[in-house]
C-alpha positions in Angstrom: 1.3 46.0 152.9 -2.4 45.0 152.9 -3.7 42.0 151.0 -7.4 41.2 150.7 -8.1 37.5 149.9 -11.6 36.4 148.8 -13.1 39.0 151.2 -16.8 38.7 151.8 -19.3 40.5 153.8 -22.9 39.4 154.1 -25.8 41.1 155.8 -29.3 39.6 156.1 -30.6 41.3 153.0 -27.5 42.1 151.0 -24.0 41.0 150.2 -22.0 44.1 149.4 -18.7 42.3 149.2 -18.3 39.0 147.3 -14.9 37.4 146.8 -13.0 40.7 146.7 -9.3 40.4 146.0 -6.8 43.3 146.1 -3.3 44.3 147.2 -2.6 47.7 148.7 1.0 48.7 148.6 2.8 50.8 151.1 2.5 54.5 150.0 -0.5 53.9 147.7 -3.1 56.6 147.6 -6.2 54.9 146.4 -9.5 56.6 145.5 -12.4 54.1 145.9 -15.3 55.1 143.6 -18.5 53.5 142.3 -22.3 53.7 142.5 -24.0 53.8 145.9 -24.5 50.4 147.5 -21.5 48.7 146.0 -19.7 48.2 149.3 -17.2 51.1 149.3 -17.7 52.0 152.9 -18.2 48.4 153.9 -14.7 47.7 152.5 -13.1 50.3 154.6 -15.0 49.2 157.8 -13.8 45.6 157.2 -10.2 46.6 156.6 -10.3 48.4 160.0 -12.3 45.5 161.4 -15.2 47.8 162.5 -17.1 45.2 160.5 -16.0 41.7 160.8 -15.9 40.0 157.3 -18.1 36.9 156.9 -15.4 35.3 154.7 -11.9 35.7 153.5 -8.8 37.2 154.9 -7.2 40.5 155.5 -3.4 40.4 155.7 -1.5 43.3 157.3 2.2 42.9 156.5 1.6 39.1 156.3 -0.5 38.8 159.6 -4.1 37.7 159.2 -6.0 40.2 161.2 -9.2 38.3 160.7 -7.9 35.3 162.6 -10.0 34.5 165.7 -7.1 35.1 168.2 -5.6 38.1 166.6 -5.2 41.2 168.8 -7.2 43.8 166.9 -5.8 46.6 169.0 -2.4 45.9 167.3 -3.8 46.5 163.8 -6.0 49.5 164.8 -2.9 51.3 166.2 -1.6 51.2 162.6 -4.8 52.2 160.9 -6.7 55.5 161.3 -10.3 56.1 160.2 -12.0 59.4 159.2 -15.7 59.2 159.1 -18.1 61.4 157.1 -20.0 62.3 160.2 -16.9 63.5 162.2 -17.6 61.4 165.3 -16.0 64.0 167.7 -16.8 63.9 171.4 -19.1 67.0 171.9 -18.2 67.2 175.6 -14.5 67.5 175.0 -12.5 70.4 173.7 -10.8 70.1 170.4 -7.4 69.4 172.0 -8.9 66.9 174.4 -10.4 65.1 171.4 -6.9 64.9 169.9 -5.2 63.9 173.2 -7.6 61.1 174.3 -6.5 58.2 172.1 -2.7 58.8 172.2 -2.8 58.9 176.0 -5.1 55.9 176.3 -3.7 53.6 173.6 -0.2 54.8 172.9 0.4 55.7 176.6 1.8 59.1 175.7 2.2 61.6 178.5 -0.3 64.4 178.8 2.4 67.0 177.7 3.5 64.9 174.8 -0.1 64.3 173.6 -0.8 68.1 174.0 2.3 69.2 172.0 1.4 66.7 169.2 -2.2 67.9 169.1 -1.2 71.6 168.9 1.2 70.9 166.1 -1.4 68.9 164.2 -4.0 71.6 164.5 -1.5 74.0 163.1 -1.0 71.6 160.2 -4.7 71.5 159.3 -5.1 75.2 159.7 -6.8 75.4 163.0 -4.1 76.9 165.3 -5.7 78.7 168.2 -8.9 76.4 168.3 -7.5 74.2 171.0 -10.0 75.1 173.7 -13.1 75.4 171.6 -15.9 72.7 171.6 -17.0 70.9 168.4 -20.3 72.8 168.4 -18.4 76.0 168.0 -16.9 74.8 164.7 -18.2 74.7 161.1 -18.5 71.4 159.4 -15.3 71.8 157.5 -13.4 72.6 160.7 -14.9 69.6 162.5 -13.7 67.3 159.6 -10.2 68.9 159.8 -10.2 68.2 163.6 -11.2 64.6 162.9 -8.3 64.3 160.4 -5.9 65.8 163.0 -7.2 63.4 165.6 -6.5 60.4 163.2 -2.9 61.8 162.6 -2.3 62.1 166.3 -2.1 58.2 166.4 0.6 58.3 163.7 -1.1 55.5 161.6 0.6 53.7 158.8 -2.8 53.6 156.9 -5.4 56.3 156.8 -9.0 55.2 155.7 -11.3 58.2 154.8 -15.0 57.3 154.3 -16.5 60.1 152.1 -14.9 62.9 154.2 -16.6 65.7 152.4 -20.1 64.3 151.8 -21.6 65.8 154.9 -20.2 69.3 154.2 -21.7 72.4 152.8 -20.2 72.9 149.3 -18.4 76.0 150.5 -16.5 73.9 153.1 -15.4 71.0 150.8 -12.3 72.8 149.4 -10.8 73.3 152.8 -11.0 69.6 153.7 -9.8 68.5 150.3 -6.7 70.8 150.7 -5.8 69.0 153.9 -6.2 65.6 152.3 -4.1 66.7 149.3 -1.3 67.6 151.7 -1.7 64.3 153.4 -1.5 62.5 150.0 2.0 64.0 149.5 3.3 62.8 152.9 3.9 59.1 151.9 1.1 57.7 154.0 -0.9 54.8 152.6 -4.4 56.1 152.1 -7.8 54.7 150.9 -10.4 57.4 150.2 -14.0 56.7 149.4 -15.3 59.7 147.5 -17.9 60.7 144.9 -15.7 63.7 143.8 -14.3 62.5 140.6 -12.0 65.5 139.9 -10.7 65.3 143.5 -10.1 61.5 143.2 -8.2 62.0 140.0 -5.9 64.8 141.4 -4.7 63.1 144.5 -4.4 59.4 144.0 -2.0 57.0 142.2 -4.6 54.3 141.9 -8.3 53.9 141.6 -10.6 51.1 142.7 -13.9 51.2 140.9 -16.2 49.0 142.9 -19.1 47.0 141.5 -20.6 43.5 141.4 -19.4 42.8 144.9 -15.7 43.6 144.4 -13.0 45.7 142.9 -14.4 45.7 139.4 -11.5 47.6 137.9 -8.2 48.7 139.3 -5.8 51.1 137.6 -4.1 54.4 137.4 -6.3 57.6 137.3 -5.5 58.0 133.6 -6.4 54.4 132.8 -9.7 54.3 134.8 -11.0 57.8 134.0 -9.7 58.2 130.4 -9.4 54.6 129.0 -11.5 52.4 131.2 -11.3 48.7 130.2 -14.7 47.5 131.4 -18.3 48.6 130.5 -19.6 49.5 133.9 -16.6 51.7 134.7 -16.9 53.5 131.4 -20.6 54.3 132.0 -19.9 55.4 135.6 -16.9 57.7 135.0 -18.6 59.3 132.0 -21.9 59.7 133.9 -23.8 57.8 131.3 -27.5 57.2 131.9 -28.4 53.9 130.3 -31.6 52.3 129.0 -31.5 48.6 128.0 -34.2 46.7 126.0 -34.2 43.1 124.8 -36.4 42.4 121.8 -36.7 38.5 121.6 -39.9 38.1 119.7 -41.8 39.6 116.9 -44.6 40.1 119.4 -42.4 42.3 121.6 -44.4 45.0 123.5 -43.2 48.1 121.7 -46.0 50.2 123.3 -44.7 49.2 126.7 -41.1 49.9 125.6 -42.2 53.4 124.4 -43.4 54.0 128.0 -40.0 52.9 129.3 -38.3 55.3 126.9 -40.6 58.2 128.1 -39.7 57.4 131.7 -36.1 57.1 131.1 -36.1 60.4 129.3 -38.1 62.1 132.1 -35.9 60.8 134.9 -32.7 62.0 133.2 -34.0 65.4 131.9 -33.4 64.4 128.3 -34.7 67.1 125.9 -37.9 66.2 123.9 -35.9 66.5 120.6 -33.4 63.9 121.8 -36.2 61.6 123.0 -37.8 61.9 119.5 -34.6 60.8 117.9 -34.1 57.9 120.3 -37.6 56.6 119.5 -37.1 57.1 115.8 -33.9 55.0 115.8 -35.7 52.1 117.6 -38.7 52.3 115.4 -36.9 52.5 112.1 -33.9 50.3 112.7 -35.5 47.6 114.9 -39.2 47.5 114.0 -38.8 48.4 110.3 -35.5 47.0 109.2 -34.3 44.2 111.6 -37.7 42.5 112.3 -38.2 42.3 108.6 -34.8 40.5 108.4 -35.0 38.0 111.2 -37.9 35.6 111.9 -36.7 34.9 115.4 -35.1 38.1 116.7 -32.6 38.4 119.4 -31.9 42.1 119.6 -30.3 44.0 122.5 -30.8 47.8 122.4 -28.7 50.0 124.7 -29.2 53.8 125.0 -26.5 55.9 126.5 -27.1 59.6 127.4 -25.1 62.2 129.2 -25.7 66.0 129.1 -22.2 66.8 127.9 -21.8 64.1 125.3 -23.6 62.7 122.3 -26.5 60.3 122.8 -25.5 56.9 121.4 -27.8 53.9 120.6 -26.1 50.5 120.3 -28.1 47.7 118.7 -26.5 44.2 118.9 -28.4 41.3 117.2 -27.9 37.6 116.6 -27.9 35.9 113.2 -26.3 35.9 109.9 -24.3 38.9 108.8 -26.7 41.8 107.9 -25.6 45.4 107.5 -28.6 47.7 107.8 -27.0 50.0 105.2 -27.9 47.1 102.7 -31.7 47.1 103.6 -34.2 47.5 100.7 -36.2 49.8 103.0 -34.9 53.0 101.7 -37.3 55.2 103.6 -36.3 53.9 107.1 -32.5 54.1 106.0 -33.1 57.7 105.0 -34.7 58.5 108.4 -31.8 56.9 110.2 -29.0 58.6 108.3 -31.0 61.9 108.8 -30.8 61.7 112.6 -27.3 60.1 112.9 -24.0 61.9 113.0 -22.3 58.4 112.7 -23.9 55.2 111.7 -21.5 52.2 112.0 -21.9 48.5 111.5 -19.5 45.7 112.6 -19.7 41.9 112.7 -17.7 39.5 114.9 -17.9 36.2 116.6 -19.6 37.3 119.9 -22.9 36.1 121.2 -24.7 38.6 119.1 -22.6 38.9 116.1 -24.0 42.0 114.5 -23.4 45.5 116.0 -24.6 48.8 115.1 -23.6 52.1 116.8 -25.6 55.2 116.0 -24.4 58.6 117.5 -27.2 61.1 117.3 -26.7 64.5 116.0 
Protein backbone atom coordinates (compact mmCIF):
# COMPACT_ATOMS: atom_id res chain seq x y z
CA UNK A 1 0.00 0.00 0.00
CA UNK A 2 2.77 2.44 1.02
CA UNK A 3 6.35 1.92 -0.08
CA UNK A 4 9.18 4.08 1.21
CA UNK A 5 12.24 4.07 -1.03
CA UNK A 6 15.54 5.56 0.14
CA UNK A 7 13.65 8.20 2.14
CA UNK A 8 15.76 11.05 3.43
CA UNK A 9 14.98 14.16 5.46
CA UNK A 10 17.69 16.70 6.21
CA UNK A 11 17.53 19.76 8.40
CA UNK A 12 20.25 22.35 8.83
CA UNK A 13 21.74 20.68 11.89
CA UNK A 14 20.41 17.12 11.72
CA UNK A 15 19.43 14.33 9.34
CA UNK A 16 16.82 12.19 11.16
CA UNK A 17 16.04 10.02 8.12
CA UNK A 18 18.85 8.53 6.04
CA UNK A 19 18.08 6.08 3.25
CA UNK A 20 14.96 4.66 4.96
CA UNK A 21 13.28 1.76 3.16
CA UNK A 22 10.04 0.05 4.24
CA UNK A 23 6.82 -1.42 2.90
CA UNK A 24 3.53 -0.84 4.75
CA UNK A 25 0.85 -3.33 3.74
CA UNK A 26 -2.88 -2.70 3.74
CA UNK A 27 -4.32 -3.51 7.18
CA UNK A 28 -0.96 -3.29 8.97
CA UNK A 29 -1.03 -1.82 12.45
CA UNK A 30 2.54 -0.72 13.05
CA UNK A 31 3.96 0.63 16.29
CA UNK A 32 6.91 2.94 15.66
CA UNK A 33 9.29 2.90 18.62
CA UNK A 34 12.81 4.05 19.38
CA UNK A 35 14.84 6.61 21.33
CA UNK A 36 14.02 10.31 21.13
CA UNK A 37 15.49 12.04 18.10
CA UNK A 38 15.52 9.02 15.80
CA UNK A 39 13.02 10.44 13.31
CA UNK A 40 9.78 8.73 14.37
CA UNK A 41 7.58 11.83 14.16
CA UNK A 42 9.48 13.04 11.10
CA UNK A 43 8.65 9.76 9.37
CA UNK A 44 4.91 10.25 9.91
CA UNK A 45 5.03 13.87 8.81
CA UNK A 46 6.89 12.89 5.64
CA UNK A 47 4.41 10.12 4.81
CA UNK A 48 1.59 12.67 5.10
CA UNK A 49 3.77 15.23 3.24
CA UNK A 50 3.47 17.74 6.05
CA UNK A 51 7.26 17.64 5.75
CA UNK A 52 8.61 17.25 2.25
CA UNK A 53 11.42 14.68 2.10
CA UNK A 54 14.78 15.91 0.83
CA UNK A 55 15.37 12.62 -0.96
CA UNK A 56 13.76 9.34 -1.93
CA UNK A 57 10.21 8.41 -2.82
CA UNK A 58 6.90 7.65 -1.11
CA UNK A 59 4.62 5.43 -3.19
CA UNK A 60 0.93 5.23 -2.31
CA UNK A 61 -0.60 2.33 -4.23
CA UNK A 62 2.16 2.75 -6.80
CA UNK A 63 1.83 6.53 -7.22
CA UNK A 64 4.83 8.65 -6.22
CA UNK A 65 3.34 11.32 -3.97
CA UNK A 66 6.72 13.08 -3.74
CA UNK A 67 6.69 13.81 -7.48
CA UNK A 68 6.74 17.60 -8.14
CA UNK A 69 3.39 17.72 -9.97
CA UNK A 70 1.51 15.25 -7.77
CA UNK A 71 -1.74 16.58 -6.27
CA UNK A 72 -1.13 16.24 -2.53
CA UNK A 73 -4.81 16.80 -1.74
CA UNK A 74 -5.49 13.43 -3.37
CA UNK A 75 -3.09 11.67 -0.98
CA UNK A 76 -4.18 13.57 2.10
CA UNK A 77 -7.79 12.55 1.54
CA UNK A 78 -6.61 8.98 2.11
CA UNK A 79 -4.42 9.69 5.15
CA UNK A 80 -5.49 11.06 8.51
CA UNK A 81 -3.13 12.45 11.14
CA UNK A 82 -3.63 12.55 14.91
CA UNK A 83 -1.20 14.86 16.69
CA UNK A 84 -0.02 14.72 20.29
CA UNK A 85 -1.19 18.32 20.84
CA UNK A 86 -4.79 17.70 19.56
CA UNK A 87 -4.80 20.70 17.13
CA UNK A 88 -8.52 21.35 17.60
CA UNK A 89 -9.98 24.72 16.61
CA UNK A 90 -10.77 26.44 19.89
CA UNK A 91 -13.37 28.80 18.42
CA UNK A 92 -15.43 25.90 17.02
CA UNK A 93 -17.65 23.47 18.89
CA UNK A 94 -16.78 19.79 18.99
CA UNK A 95 -19.22 18.92 16.20
CA UNK A 96 -18.04 21.86 14.08
CA UNK A 97 -14.47 20.58 14.39
CA UNK A 98 -15.65 17.24 13.00
CA UNK A 99 -17.80 18.71 10.21
CA UNK A 100 -15.32 21.22 8.79
CA UNK A 101 -13.03 19.01 6.67
CA UNK A 102 -15.72 16.63 5.33
CA UNK A 103 -17.74 19.61 4.10
CA UNK A 104 -14.75 21.55 2.75
CA UNK A 105 -12.69 18.73 1.19
CA UNK A 106 -15.12 15.85 0.66
CA UNK A 107 -17.97 18.23 -0.26
CA UNK A 108 -20.41 16.48 2.06
CA UNK A 109 -23.68 18.19 2.89
CA UNK A 110 -24.02 19.84 6.26
CA UNK A 111 -26.56 17.23 7.40
CA UNK A 112 -24.41 14.30 6.26
CA UNK A 113 -21.32 15.73 7.97
CA UNK A 114 -23.34 16.34 11.14
CA UNK A 115 -24.79 12.82 11.22
CA UNK A 116 -21.36 11.27 10.65
CA UNK A 117 -19.85 13.46 13.36
CA UNK A 118 -22.49 12.50 15.92
CA UNK A 119 -22.00 8.80 15.15
CA UNK A 120 -18.23 9.11 15.54
CA UNK A 121 -18.52 10.95 18.85
CA UNK A 122 -20.70 8.10 20.07
CA UNK A 123 -18.03 5.64 18.88
CA UNK A 124 -15.29 7.36 20.91
CA UNK A 125 -17.49 7.66 23.99
CA UNK A 126 -18.33 11.36 23.73
CA UNK A 127 -22.03 11.31 22.85
CA UNK A 128 -23.73 14.49 24.02
CA UNK A 129 -20.57 16.65 23.80
CA UNK A 130 -21.39 18.01 20.33
CA UNK A 131 -21.99 21.63 21.38
CA UNK A 132 -19.16 21.94 23.87
CA UNK A 133 -15.95 23.81 23.05
CA UNK A 134 -12.49 22.22 23.33
CA UNK A 135 -11.66 24.30 26.43
CA UNK A 136 -14.51 22.54 28.25
CA UNK A 137 -12.95 19.10 27.71
CA UNK A 138 -10.20 17.19 29.47
CA UNK A 139 -7.02 16.28 27.62
CA UNK A 140 -8.21 12.73 27.04
CA UNK A 141 -11.54 13.95 25.69
CA UNK A 142 -9.79 16.40 23.34
CA UNK A 143 -7.67 13.61 21.94
CA UNK A 144 -10.72 11.42 21.41
CA UNK A 145 -12.35 14.30 19.52
CA UNK A 146 -9.16 14.60 17.43
CA UNK A 147 -9.38 10.89 16.59
CA UNK A 148 -13.06 11.24 15.68
CA UNK A 149 -12.20 14.22 13.46
CA UNK A 150 -9.64 12.09 11.62
CA UNK A 151 -12.18 9.27 11.18
CA UNK A 152 -14.69 11.75 9.77
CA UNK A 153 -12.58 11.82 6.60
CA UNK A 154 -12.79 8.00 6.35
CA UNK A 155 -9.05 7.68 5.61
CA UNK A 156 -7.41 4.48 4.41
CA UNK A 157 -4.36 5.20 6.58
CA UNK A 158 -4.27 6.69 10.08
CA UNK A 159 -1.03 8.19 11.42
CA UNK A 160 -0.89 8.78 15.18
CA UNK A 161 2.03 10.79 16.54
CA UNK A 162 2.46 9.96 20.24
CA UNK A 163 -1.29 10.35 20.85
CA UNK A 164 -1.04 9.93 24.65
CA UNK A 165 2.22 11.76 25.42
CA UNK A 166 0.54 15.08 26.28
CA UNK A 167 -2.03 13.49 28.60
CA UNK A 168 -2.25 13.15 32.33
CA UNK A 169 -1.58 9.47 33.24
CA UNK A 170 -5.18 9.09 34.41
CA UNK A 171 -6.42 9.93 30.89
CA UNK A 172 -4.08 7.72 28.88
CA UNK A 173 -6.25 4.62 29.21
CA UNK A 174 -9.36 6.18 27.67
CA UNK A 175 -7.46 7.20 24.52
CA UNK A 176 -5.69 3.85 24.28
CA UNK A 177 -9.06 2.10 24.45
CA UNK A 178 -10.27 4.05 21.40
CA UNK A 179 -7.06 3.25 19.48
CA UNK A 180 -7.40 -0.46 20.37
CA UNK A 181 -10.89 -0.40 18.88
CA UNK A 182 -9.56 1.25 15.72
CA UNK A 183 -6.79 -1.34 15.43
CA UNK A 184 -9.46 -4.05 15.12
CA UNK A 185 -11.28 -2.22 12.34
CA UNK A 186 -8.92 -3.16 9.50
CA UNK A 187 -7.55 0.36 9.01
CA UNK A 188 -3.89 0.70 8.16
CA UNK A 189 -2.24 2.47 11.10
CA UNK A 190 1.19 3.78 12.12
CA UNK A 191 1.44 4.74 15.77
CA UNK A 192 4.46 6.49 17.26
CA UNK A 193 4.50 5.62 20.95
CA UNK A 194 6.73 5.26 23.99
CA UNK A 195 4.22 2.95 25.68
CA UNK A 196 5.81 -0.45 25.05
CA UNK A 197 3.07 -2.61 26.56
CA UNK A 198 0.47 -0.70 24.55
CA UNK A 199 2.51 -1.05 21.35
CA UNK A 200 2.85 -4.77 21.89
CA UNK A 201 -0.86 -5.25 22.57
CA UNK A 202 -2.32 -3.56 19.49
CA UNK A 203 0.08 -4.02 16.57
CA UNK A 204 0.99 -6.77 14.14
CA UNK A 205 4.34 -5.15 13.28
CA UNK A 206 6.93 -3.03 15.06
CA UNK A 207 9.35 -0.55 13.50
CA UNK A 208 12.30 0.12 15.79
CA UNK A 209 13.95 3.28 14.50
CA UNK A 210 17.61 4.15 14.91
CA UNK A 211 20.60 5.17 12.81
CA UNK A 212 18.38 7.15 10.45
CA UNK A 213 16.01 4.40 9.40
CA UNK A 214 13.97 1.36 10.32
CA UNK A 215 16.72 -0.41 12.25
CA UNK A 216 14.57 -3.48 12.93
CA UNK A 217 11.18 -4.56 11.56
CA UNK A 218 9.30 -7.55 12.90
CA UNK A 219 6.36 -8.94 14.81
CA UNK A 220 5.83 -7.78 18.41
CA UNK A 221 7.03 -11.18 19.68
CA UNK A 222 10.21 -11.02 17.61
CA UNK A 223 11.12 -7.39 18.39
CA UNK A 224 10.21 -7.40 22.09
CA UNK A 225 11.16 -10.97 23.03
CA UNK A 226 13.87 -11.94 20.54
CA UNK A 227 15.37 -8.79 19.00
CA UNK A 228 17.95 -9.56 16.33
CA UNK A 229 19.98 -6.38 16.69
CA UNK A 230 21.93 -4.94 19.60
CA UNK A 231 20.39 -1.46 19.75
CA UNK A 232 16.89 -2.94 19.69
CA UNK A 233 17.76 -5.33 22.51
CA UNK A 234 19.09 -2.52 24.66
CA UNK A 235 16.07 -0.31 24.01
CA UNK A 236 13.27 -2.83 24.64
CA UNK A 237 14.97 -4.13 27.77
CA UNK A 238 15.56 -0.57 29.01
CA UNK A 239 19.25 -1.23 29.40
CA UNK A 240 21.53 1.60 30.50
CA UNK A 241 24.87 1.16 28.80
CA UNK A 242 28.42 2.26 29.57
CA UNK A 243 31.17 1.61 27.03
CA UNK A 244 34.94 1.88 27.53
CA UNK A 245 37.74 1.16 25.05
CA UNK A 246 41.13 0.29 26.55
CA UNK A 247 43.67 0.54 23.75
CA UNK A 248 46.86 1.19 25.69
CA UNK A 249 48.64 0.13 28.86
CA UNK A 250 48.63 3.86 29.71
CA UNK A 251 44.84 4.03 29.58
CA UNK A 252 43.39 6.58 32.03
CA UNK A 253 41.74 4.27 34.54
CA UNK A 254 41.28 7.15 37.00
CA UNK A 255 39.22 9.01 34.40
CA UNK A 256 37.34 5.78 33.63
CA UNK A 257 36.51 5.50 37.31
CA UNK A 258 34.92 8.96 37.13
CA UNK A 259 32.89 7.82 34.09
CA UNK A 260 31.68 4.79 36.03
CA UNK A 261 30.68 6.95 39.00
CA UNK A 262 28.73 9.32 36.75
CA UNK A 263 27.06 6.42 34.91
CA UNK A 264 25.95 4.91 38.21
CA UNK A 265 24.74 8.26 39.55
CA UNK A 266 22.70 9.08 36.42
CA UNK A 267 21.03 5.67 36.42
CA UNK A 268 20.43 5.32 40.18
CA UNK A 269 22.64 2.24 40.36
CA UNK A 270 23.02 1.12 44.00
CA UNK A 271 26.48 1.60 45.59
CA UNK A 272 26.89 -2.17 46.03
CA UNK A 273 26.33 -2.70 42.30
CA UNK A 274 28.76 0.10 41.43
CA UNK A 275 31.41 -1.52 43.63
CA UNK A 276 30.99 -4.81 41.78
CA UNK A 277 31.21 -3.17 38.36
CA UNK A 278 34.47 -1.48 39.35
CA UNK A 279 35.82 -4.73 40.79
CA UNK A 280 35.20 -6.58 37.53
CA UNK A 281 37.02 -3.93 35.48
CA UNK A 282 39.90 -3.67 37.93
CA UNK A 283 40.47 -7.40 38.35
CA UNK A 284 39.69 -8.67 34.86
CA UNK A 285 41.06 -5.83 32.75
CA UNK A 286 43.79 -4.23 34.85
CA UNK A 287 45.10 -7.27 36.68
CA UNK A 288 44.53 -10.16 34.26
CA UNK A 289 44.25 -8.94 30.66
CA UNK A 290 46.83 -6.15 30.73
CA UNK A 291 49.32 -8.66 32.07
CA UNK A 292 48.59 -10.91 29.09
CA UNK A 293 48.58 -8.43 26.16
CA UNK A 294 51.40 -5.98 25.47
CA UNK A 295 49.22 -4.01 23.02
CA UNK A 296 45.68 -4.24 24.42
CA UNK A 297 42.52 -3.74 22.38
CA UNK A 298 39.80 -4.27 24.97
CA UNK A 299 36.16 -3.15 24.72
CA UNK A 300 34.17 -3.08 27.96
CA UNK A 301 30.38 -2.78 27.93
CA UNK A 302 28.29 -2.53 31.10
CA UNK A 303 24.53 -3.11 30.83
CA UNK A 304 22.23 -2.25 33.72
CA UNK A 305 18.46 -2.30 34.18
CA UNK A 306 16.65 -2.14 37.54
CA UNK A 307 14.67 -5.34 36.94
CA UNK A 308 17.47 -7.48 35.50
CA UNK A 309 20.99 -8.54 36.36
CA UNK A 310 23.86 -6.21 35.60
CA UNK A 311 26.10 -7.71 32.93
CA UNK A 312 29.67 -6.77 32.01
CA UNK A 313 30.88 -7.77 28.53
CA UNK A 314 34.62 -7.67 27.83
CA UNK A 315 35.74 -8.30 24.24
CA UNK A 316 39.44 -8.29 23.41
CA UNK A 317 41.70 -8.82 20.44
CA UNK A 318 44.53 -11.31 20.34
CA UNK A 319 45.40 -14.96 20.75
CA UNK A 320 42.93 -17.17 22.53
CA UNK A 321 43.07 -16.53 26.26
CA UNK A 322 40.48 -17.71 28.77
CA UNK A 323 40.73 -15.67 32.00
CA UNK A 324 39.91 -18.83 33.93
CA UNK A 325 43.43 -19.98 32.97
CA UNK A 326 45.17 -16.98 34.53
CA UNK A 327 47.93 -17.49 37.06
CA UNK A 328 46.52 -14.59 39.06
CA UNK A 329 44.52 -16.69 41.49
CA UNK A 330 43.59 -13.75 43.72
CA UNK A 331 41.93 -11.74 40.92
CA UNK A 332 40.18 -14.87 39.64
CA UNK A 333 38.82 -15.55 43.12
CA UNK A 334 37.50 -11.99 43.38
CA UNK A 335 35.79 -12.27 39.97
CA UNK A 336 34.12 -15.58 40.71
CA UNK A 337 33.00 -14.17 44.04
CA UNK A 338 30.96 -11.33 42.48
CA UNK A 339 29.75 -13.27 39.42
CA UNK A 340 26.66 -15.41 39.16
CA UNK A 341 27.89 -16.46 35.71
CA UNK A 342 31.38 -16.07 34.24
CA UNK A 343 31.53 -17.27 30.60
CA UNK A 344 34.26 -17.19 27.98
CA UNK A 345 33.99 -17.78 24.21
CA UNK A 346 36.30 -17.36 21.22
CA UNK A 347 35.37 -16.75 17.56
CA UNK A 348 36.69 -15.11 14.39
CA UNK A 349 35.22 -11.62 14.95
CA UNK A 350 37.32 -8.44 15.19
CA UNK A 351 37.87 -8.97 18.91
CA UNK A 352 38.03 -12.74 19.08
CA UNK A 353 37.89 -13.20 22.85
CA UNK A 354 34.60 -12.65 24.67
CA UNK A 355 33.87 -12.65 28.39
CA UNK A 356 30.38 -12.22 29.84
CA UNK A 357 30.01 -11.70 33.57
CA UNK A 358 26.55 -11.51 35.12
CA UNK A 359 26.78 -10.00 38.58
CA UNK A 360 25.12 -11.53 41.61
